[in-house]
C-alpha positions, -999 to +999 in steps of 0.1 A: -113+060+012-117+029+029-127+011-002-095+019-019-075-006-001-096-032-018-080-022-052-046-034-039-048-069-055-064-058-088-028-058-105-023-094-095-057-103-105-053-087-139-019-106-142-035-139-135-063-132-157-041-123-187-021-156-180-052-177-179-067-161-210-035-170-227-033-203-217-072-212-222-069-199-257-040-219-264-053-250-250-082-260-275-059-258-305-036-285-287-065-306-275-084-308-309-051-316-327-049-284-346-016-274-330+011-298-318+024-294-282+058-286-294+044-257-316+027-242-286+058-238-266+072-202-268+106-205-285+126-188-256+157-203-242+159-209-204+185-182-197+163-158-216+137-165-190+160-171-160+177-137-162+148-114-162+131-135-137+163-133-113+162-094-119+126-090-111+131-110-080+161-089-070+143-054-075+110-067-056+130-082-028+149-049-026+118-025-027+098-049-002+128-052+022+132-013+022+095-009+027+095-034+056+127-018+071+110+018+068+078+007+085+096-011+113+117+020+118+086+041+121+069+016+145+100+016+168+100+053+174+076+066+200+047+089+188+056+124+185+094+123+191+101+140+158+075+168+164+078+196+189+051+200+213+022+222+204+022+259+211-007+260+237-008+299+234-015+298+197-047+281+188-049+267+153-083+262+138-090+238+109-127+238+099-137+254+132-122+225+152-100+236+182-077+211+198-086+199+233-053+211+247-057+247+231-092+250+241-085+243+278-055+270+276-078+295+261-113+289+277-110+287+314-131+258+328-144+276+359-166+301+334-193+273+333-191+262+369-196+298+377-227+302+355-244+271+372-240+285+408 
């Protein structure tokens, strides 16, 4: 599971790899005179590029801003404020693991001391 965090930048790497592949594949045709530079430019007007770019920036700014706000809100709250304290009388076992607080409440600590003396 710790290695999963290394997969985070793979989307960005794939995006860059696709862009580099497109540009590297286009350049030899221009360099060797097979294609003119004017023919290599995509026939897209500036507003057709600017509007989706602005929408992309706005959506990602909203998503990123909301995520940062949520994380900061979680960090501002003290741990355990939203959770009720555990019921010490009831022991919850998961994979035979007993919480320390529950173990101290259920198992008296003086049993071991009495066995030693």
